[in-house]
C-alpha atoms as one frame of an Amber mdcrd trajectory, in Angstrom:
protein
   7.083 156.276  99.815   3.609 155.718  98.448   2.716 152.251  97.206  -0.362
 151.163  95.316  -2.408 148.083  96.187  -4.577 146.011  93.872  -7.186 143.257
  94.113  -7.342 140.685  91.303 -10.233 138.275  90.727 -13.853 138.111  89.692
 -16.288 140.965  90.276 -17.655 139.585  93.565 -14.130 139.245  94.971 -12.820
 142.688  94.068 -15.937 144.693  95.006 -15.150 145.031  98.746 -11.563 146.031
  97.968 -12.812 148.728  95.644 -14.906 150.109  98.488 -11.783 150.622 100.615
  -9.853 152.308  97.816  -7.744 149.570  96.228  -7.330 149.417  92.479  -9.336
 146.471  91.211  -8.830 144.175  88.260 -11.827 142.072  87.298 -11.036 138.990
  85.227 -13.207 136.244  83.822 -12.377 132.754  85.090 -10.606 131.689  81.901
  -6.892 130.749  81.972  -5.847 132.812  78.923  -7.566 135.975  80.120  -6.262
 135.536  83.669  -2.638 135.031  82.585  -2.722 137.992  80.224  -4.241 140.266
  82.885  -1.775 138.968  85.502   1.206 139.799  83.313  -0.120 143.328  82.776
  -0.779 143.739  86.495   2.788 142.763  87.389   4.131 145.404  84.983   2.125
 148.083  86.827   4.468 148.142  89.845   1.994 147.524  92.654   3.354 147.035
  96.173   0.532 144.692  97.207  -1.529 142.373  95.033  -4.409 140.450  96.601
  -5.604 137.533  94.481  -8.681 135.334  94.798  -7.732 131.691  95.322  -9.613
 130.447  92.255  -8.012 133.144  90.084  -4.510 132.397  91.401  -4.908 128.757
  90.404  -5.743 129.818  86.842  -2.742 132.167  86.699  -0.386 129.218  87.096
   3.207 130.226  87.735   2.823 133.858  86.640   3.029 135.113  90.233   5.719
 132.663  91.452   8.691 134.915  90.626   6.875 137.867  92.175   6.288 135.875
  95.379  10.047 135.381  95.718  10.789 139.110  95.457  10.271 141.685  98.187
   7.781 143.610  96.066   5.114 143.188  95.121   3.744 141.350  98.106   1.420
 138.797  96.488  -1.267 137.424  98.813  -3.669 134.663  97.782  -6.986 134.757
  99.644  -9.597 131.976  99.828 -12.809 133.109  98.205 -14.700 130.083  96.955
 -17.477 128.480  98.987 -14.998 125.810 100.067 -11.278 126.434  99.949  -9.259
 123.637  98.385  -6.074 124.614 100.241  -4.395 126.539  97.431  -4.348 129.804
  99.401  -3.106 128.071 102.562  -0.326 126.414 100.589   0.729 129.756  99.090
   0.751 131.340 102.538   2.787 128.448 103.934   5.392 128.825 101.168   5.638
 132.573 101.822   6.127 132.044 105.554   8.752 129.369 104.918  10.581 131.671
 102.507  10.541 134.490 105.069  11.388 132.458 108.181  12.851 129.161 106.999
  10.182 127.321 109.002   7.185 125.468 107.614   4.684 126.349 110.341   1.753
 124.862 108.416   3.300 121.381 108.115   1.041 118.583 109.324   3.563 116.683
 111.381
C-alpha cells in the first residue's frame, strides 16, 4: 500500500521536506489561514503529516481527532529558534496514547 506524506508550515520549514519528495503545504502564520489549510490537508488522506510547532499551535484542535486515529500519523516538530514545549507535549501525548505510559513526565 502506498501512502503519501506531507509537511505543513511556513516556507522555511517545508523546504527540506520538499527536497526529499514530500508534498508540502506552505501557510502564513495566521490562525484563519492555518485552520482552513489544515482542514483541507486532513481531507487529502495523507498517511503522515509533519507540522511545524508554531503552525500546530495556530491550528488549535484541528489535528486532535487525527492524532487519536491510526492514520494519518500527525507529528509536530520543533522549528522555532527556541521550542516552547508544544511539540514535546504533543509527542508525550502520542506516546501515552500508544503505550499507556507518560514517559516524558517530570516526576
